[in-house]
C-alpha positions in Angstrom: 69.0 164.2 185.3 70.7 166.1 188.0 68.6 164.6 190.5 69.2 161.4 189.2 73.1 161.7 189.2 72.8 162.7 192.9 71.0 159.5 193.7 73.9 157.2 192.6 77.3 158.6 193.6 80.5 157.5 192.2 81.5 154.3 193.9 84.6 152.1 194.4 85.1 149.3 191.8 82.7 146.4 192.4 84.3 143.2 194.0 83.3 139.9 192.4 81.4 138.1 195.0 82.0 134.2 195.9 80.6 131.4 193.3 76.6 131.8 193.1 74.2 129.1 194.1 71.3 129.4 192.1 68.2 129.7 193.8 69.7 128.4 197.2 66.9 128.1 199.6 63.8 128.9 197.2 61.0 126.8 196.4 59.6 126.6 193.1 58.2 123.0 193.0 56.9 121.1 190.4 53.0 121.3 190.0 51.2 119.2 192.4 48.1 116.9 191.5 45.0 119.2 191.5 43.1 116.6 192.9 44.0 113.8 195.4 42.5 111.1 193.1 44.2 112.5 189.9 47.8 111.6 191.2 48.1 108.6 188.8 47.2 110.9 185.8 49.2 114.0 186.9 52.2 111.8 186.9 51.2 110.3 183.4 50.9 113.9 182.2 47.2 113.7 180.8 45.2 116.8 181.6 41.5 117.5 179.8 40.7 120.8 180.2 37.0 120.3 179.7 34.1 122.8 179.0 36.0 126.2 177.9 35.2 128.7 175.5 38.3 128.0 173.1 39.9 130.7 171.4 42.7 128.6 169.5 44.2 131.1 167.3 44.5 128.4 164.5 42.1 128.9 161.8 42.2 125.3 161.2 41.3 124.6 164.4 38.8 127.4 164.8 37.1 128.7 168.1 34.4 126.6 170.1 31.8 128.5 172.2 32.1 125.5 174.6 34.8 122.8 174.1 38.0 120.7 175.5 41.5 120.5 174.9 43.1 117.4 175.9 47.1 117.7 176.9 49.5 114.5 176.7 53.0 115.0 178.6 53.9 118.3 177.3 52.0 118.4 174.1 48.7 119.2 173.1 46.5 116.5 171.3 43.0 117.4 171.0 41.2 120.5 170.5 37.4 120.5 169.7 34.0 121.2 170.4 32.1 119.6 173.5 32.2 115.8 173.3 34.6 115.7 170.3 38.1 115.3 172.0 38.2 111.8 173.2 40.4 111.3 176.7 41.6 108.0 177.7 40.5 107.0 181.3 42.2 108.5 184.1 43.0 111.9 182.6 43.1 114.5 185.4 40.1 116.9 184.5 40.4 120.8 184.9 36.9 122.4 184.7 37.2 125.1 182.2 33.7 126.2 182.4 33.2 129.9 182.8 36.8 130.5 181.5 38.2 131.7 178.0 40.9 129.2 176.9 43.6 130.8 175.1 47.5 130.4 173.9 49.7 131.8 176.5 51.1 135.3 175.8 54.5 135.7 174.5 56.5 139.0 175.6 59.3 139.4 172.5 61.5 141.7 174.7 61.9 141.6 178.5 64.9 143.0 180.1 64.3 140.5 183.3 67.2 141.2 185.5 65.7 144.7 186.4 62.9 142.7 188.5 64.1 144.5 192.0 63.4 148.1 190.3 59.6 147.3 189.7 58.2 151.2 189.3 61.1 152.8 190.8 60.5 155.8 188.1 57.0 155.7 186.9 57.4 159.4 185.4 60.8 158.7 184.0 61.9 159.1 180.3 64.9 157.8 178.6 67.3 159.5 180.3 65.9 158.8 183.8 65.7 155.0 182.8 69.6 154.9 181.7 70.6 156.7 184.9 68.5 154.4 187.2 69.6 150.9 185.5 72.9 151.2 183.2 74.0 154.1 185.1 73.2 152.9 188.4 72.2 150.0 189.8 73.2 147.6 187.0 77.1 148.4 187.9 76.0 146.4 191.5 74.5 143.4 190.5 76.0 140.5 191.9 75.2 137.0 190.5 72.5 136.4 193.1 70.6 139.8 192.5 70.4 138.9 188.5 69.4 135.6 189.6 66.7 137.4 192.0 65.8 139.8 189.1 65.0 137.1 186.7 63.0 134.9 189.1 60.9 138.3 190.0 60.1 139.0 186.2 59.5 135.4 185.3 57.1 134.7 188.2 55.5 137.7 187.5 55.0 136.7 183.9 53.6 133.4 184.7 50.9 135.0 187.0 50.4 137.2 184.5 49.2 134.6 181.8 52.5 135.0 179.7 54.1 132.0 179.3 57.0 132.8 177.1 59.5 136.0 177.0 62.8 136.7 175.3 65.1 137.7 178.1 67.2 140.5 176.8 70.2 140.6 179.4 72.2 143.7 178.7 74.0 142.9 182.4 76.1 139.8 181.8 78.9 141.1 183.9 80.6 137.6 184.1 80.1 134.1 183.5 78.5 133.8 187.1 75.9 136.3 186.3 75.0 134.4 182.9 74.8 131.4 184.6 72.7 132.7 187.3 70.1 134.6 184.7 69.8 131.1 182.8 69.0 129.3 186.4 66.4 131.7 187.4 64.3 131.0 184.1 64.8 127.4 184.5 63.7 127.4 188.1 60.7 129.6 187.5 59.2 126.9 185.1 58.6 129.6 182.0 59.7 129.1 178.8 62.4 131.7 177.6 65.1 132.5 175.5 67.9 133.9 177.1 69.3 136.5 174.9 72.9 137.2 176.3 74.3 140.7 176.1 77.0 142.8 177.1 76.8 145.6 179.9 76.9 148.9 178.8 78.5 150.7 181.9 81.0 149.8 184.6 83.2 147.2 185.5 82.9 143.5 184.1 85.0 140.4 183.1 84.9 141.1 179.4 84.2 137.4 179.1 81.4 137.9 176.5 80.6 137.1 173.6 83.2 134.1 174.0 81.3 133.0 176.8 78.4 132.0 174.9 80.2 128.9 173.7 80.5 127.9 177.2 76.9 129.0 178.3 75.6 126.9 175.3 77.6 123.5 176.6 76.4 123.8 179.8 72.8 124.7 179.7 71.5 124.3 176.3 72.9 120.9 175.0 69.3 120.7 173.6 67.1 122.9 171.5 64.1 120.9 172.7 63.8 122.6 176.3 61.7 125.5 177.8 65.0 127.8 177.9 66.9 128.4 174.8 69.8 131.0 174.2 70.2 133.4 171.8 72.6 136.9 171.1 71.6 140.2 172.2 73.7 142.5 170.1 73.6 145.6 168.1 74.6 145.3 164.3 78.1 144.1 164.5 79.0 141.8 161.5 81.7 140.1 163.9 79.0 139.2 166.7 76.4 137.9 164.2 78.8 135.7 162.4 80.0 134.0 165.9 76.0 133.8 166.8 75.2 132.1 163.6 78.6 130.0 164.0 76.7 128.6 167.2 73.4 128.4 166.1 71.8 131.3 167.8 69.2 133.5 167.1 69.8 137.1 167.3 68.1 140.1 168.9 68.7 143.6 168.2 67.7 146.8 169.5 66.8 149.5 167.0 65.7 153.1 167.7 67.4 154.4 164.4 68.1 153.4 161.1 71.3 154.3 159.3 73.2 152.8 156.2 74.2 149.7 158.1 70.5 148.1 157.2 71.0 148.7 153.3 74.6 147.3 153.9 73.6 144.3 155.8 70.8 143.8 153.3 73.0 144.1 150.6 75.6 141.5 152.2 72.7 138.7 152.9 72.9 139.3 156.7 69.4 140.0 157.5 67.9 136.7 157.9 64.9 134.9 159.4 67.3 134.4 162.6 67.0 138.0 163.2 64.6 139.7 165.4 64.3 143.6 166.0 63.2 145.6 169.2 61.2 148.8 169.0 61.9 149.3 165.4 61.6 153.5 165.8 63.1 155.9 162.9 62.9 153.0 160.2 62.1 154.5 156.6 60.2 152.7 154.3 63.3 151.1 152.4 64.3 149.4 156.1 60.8 147.8 156.7 61.0 146.4 153.0 64.7 145.1 153.4 63.5 143.2 157.0 60.3 141.8 155.4 62.0 140.7 152.7 64.6 139.0 155.1 62.3 136.8 156.6 63.4 138.8 160.1 60.7 139.3 162.7 59.7 142.5 164.6 58.6 143.4 167.9 57.1 147.1 169.2 56.5 148.1 172.5 53.3 150.2 172.7 54.1 151.3 176.4 57.8 151.7 176.2 58.2 153.9 173.4 55.6 156.4 175.1 56.9 156.4 178.3 60.4 156.7 177.6 60.0 159.1 174.7 61.4 157.0 171.9 61.6 158.1 168.5 57.9 159.6 167.7 56.5 158.6 170.8 54.3 156.2 169.4 55.3 152.4 168.7 56.0 151.1 165.3 52.6 149.0 165.4 51.3 150.8 162.5 54.2 150.9 160.6 54.4 147.4 160.9 50.9 146.6 159.8 51.7 148.9 156.8 54.1 146.9 155.7 52.0 143.8 155.8 54.0 142.3 159.1 52.7 140.8 162.4 54.8 142.2 165.0 55.0 140.8 168.5 54.4 142.8 171.4 56.8 143.3 174.1 56.7 144.9 177.8 60.3 145.8 177.6 60.9 146.4 181.6 59.1 147.0 184.7 61.0 150.1 186.0 58.1 152.5 185.1 54.7 150.2 184.6 53.4 147.1 185.2 54.0 143.4 183.8 50.5 142.4 182.1 50.0 142.0 178.1 46.6 142.9 178.7 47.6 146.6 179.0 49.7 146.1 176.1 47.0 145.2 174.1 45.1 147.9 175.0 47.4 150.6 174.3 48.4 149.1 170.8 44.7 149.0 170.0 43.3 152.5 171.2 46.4 154.3 169.9 46.2 152.8 166.6 42.5 153.7 166.2 42.9 157.1 167.5 45.9 157.9 164.9 43.7 156.2 162.0 40.7 158.2 163.1 42.7 161.3 163.2 44.2 160.9 159.8 41.1 160.1 158.2 39.2 163.4 159.8 42.2 165.4 158.7 41.9 164.6 155.2 44.5 161.8 154.7 43.1 159.3 151.9 45.8 156.8 153.0 44.5 156.6 156.4 44.5 152.8 157.7 41.8 150.6 158.6 41.2 150.4 162.4 42.4 147.7 164.0 40.7 144.8 165.5 40.5 142.7 168.6 41.8 139.6 166.7 45.0 141.4 165.4 46.0 142.5 168.7 45.5 139.2 170.0 47.4 137.6 167.1 50.2 140.1 167.8 50.2 139.0 171.9 50.7 135.4 171.0 51.7 134.2 167.5 53.3 137.5 166.8 55.5 136.9 170.0 56.1 133.0 169.3 57.7 134.2 165.9 60.3 136.5 167.6 61.2 134.0 169.8 61.6 131.4 167.2 58.9 129.0 169.0 56.0 129.6 166.5 56.3 125.7 165.9 55.8 125.2 169.6 53.3 128.0 171.0 51.0 130.8 170.2 48.2 128.7 168.9 46.3 125.8 170.6 46.9 123.3 167.7 47.3 119.6 168.2 51.0 118.6 168.1 52.3 121.9 169.5 53.6 122.3 173.2 50.9 123.0 175.9 51.5 126.8 176.8 47.9 127.7 177.8 45.9 130.1 179.8 42.5 130.1 181.0 40.6 133.5 181.8 37.8 133.2 184.2 34.5 135.1 182.9 32.4 135.1 185.8 34.4 137.6 187.9 32.3 140.9 188.4 34.6 142.6 186.2 33.9 140.5 183.2 30.6 139.3 183.6 28.6 138.6 181.4 30.9 138.2 178.4 29.2 138.6 175.0 32.5 138.5 173.1 35.4 136.0 173.9 38.0 138.3 172.3 36.8 141.6 173.1 36.8 140.1 176.7 40.4 139.1 176.5 41.8 141.9 174.5 39.9 145.0 176.1 38.4 143.8 179.4 40.1 141.0 181.5 43.4 141.6 183.6 45.5 139.3 185.7 43.1 138.9 188.5 41.0 136.9 186.1 43.6 134.3 185.0 42.6 131.2 186.2 45.1 128.4 185.2 48.5 128.7 183.5 50.3 125.9 181.8 54.0 125.7 180.4 54.9 122.9 178.6 52.2 120.8 179.8 52.9 122.1 183.9 50.3 123.7 185.7 51.9 126.8 187.0 49.1 128.5 188.1 45.8 127.3 189.3 42.6 128.6 190.7 44.2 131.9 190.4 47.3 131.0 192.8 50.8 130.4 191.7 51.6 126.5 192.3 54.6 125.7 194.1 55.9 129.1 195.1 57.0 130.0 198.6 55.6 133.5 198.8 57.4 134.3 202.2 60.9 133.1 200.9 60.0 134.9 197.1 59.7 138.3 199.2 62.4 137.8 201.4 64.9 137.3 198.6 63.5 140.5 196.8 63.8 142.5 199.7 67.4 141.3 200.8 68.2 141.7 197.1 67.0 145.1 196.8 68.3 146.5 200.1 71.8 145.0 198.7 71.6 147.2 195.7 70.2 150.3 197.2 72.9 150.1 199.7 75.7 149.9 197.3 74.4 152.6 195.0 73.8 154.9 197.7 70.3 155.3 196.6 67.5 156.2 199.7 64.1 154.7 198.8 61.5 157.4 198.6 58.1 156.1 197.7 56.3 159.2 197.0 59.7 160.8 195.1 58.9 162.9 192.1 60.7 160.8 189.1 
């Protein structure tokens, strides 16, 4: 920790910047027509994904070796085998042959504002993380930096096939910071739940939580939009009461479990609008209380190992033991990458290793080995439940909104593809993602982000990072021991 302390010398109080102009000069355009002849169809919002291998994640819909998905406006209106989905003339056709079509991934827990700090401490544990983020750079973020950080994260998610995130923002230093965070999510085109929370260190305006009501009125007049609002808070009766008065869901970090779980359960304060991150250190009684309440949980296969949280292994098995389907969450990019593929694999292989270890050492209650469908469910349906949008995404179900990803199967790292779920869960990576659709809008096509000015994106990221490094007195060393 001494090395980290030296990197972040004590600074004078942070002066508040001038009014933030969200996204000034940055172009994230609406999806352009994919084919010149399809301009009219694109404007009318009819898209036909044709000829792909479909993993619907809905048992009532089923899977199809070769099939079609029809989108009208923002909704899925048809899913079926080849020739089963009837499309009106003029629909924009996207050739999905040689791809696997899946619902978009959902990241149930991400500190999006840290986007400028990607992989800055690849070897760091929790003390290094706290020194780098909350005790370090967080104190110097202007609203503009919050905007840039959230935009870096959100666009990175879309590129990686993550169509929905819960943005856990524990750096809401002023009303302008909150506005900037929300605006970045809106501008990116991602589906997101902005979980507004209080900073943990440094000077801030103390406008939170009362500012939630203003934020709600400014950005969230409707709940039928891509970006929604929730509260990010610990187990606090007054805060939870405020969230519920405003109709907001509540996300809580939980790496220990004290008497408060019993008290909150007895007081009927644990409810389906609660989501818990990490879920480390929970005894069986807490797991049962949370399950009985209808609350949702998400686990962090990489984060808990990276930062040596709890026992160093995610609570994936504990959730399964109690009959719960958790979401998966990436947590941050301060130490590792943004993709859900790695998250699924870490969960899959660690669970199977631990289950086998227990069985070979005579544990009669050793769990069954997890399968590829289970981890894909966590990466889609489990996360959608945590985000409170299971009625809108997480599966390719007619009537749900079109959050869809197509994954190429003719690339060298996955060809030949002999098992669709196995290819997605255990072999594919970001390079194989061909098309990403969020709420019926094409955000990535033919492996390229749609409407993003990459030169301007890099310029914004570089300028914001340089500002933060300068204010924090941090000298970048890309070969440093972290």
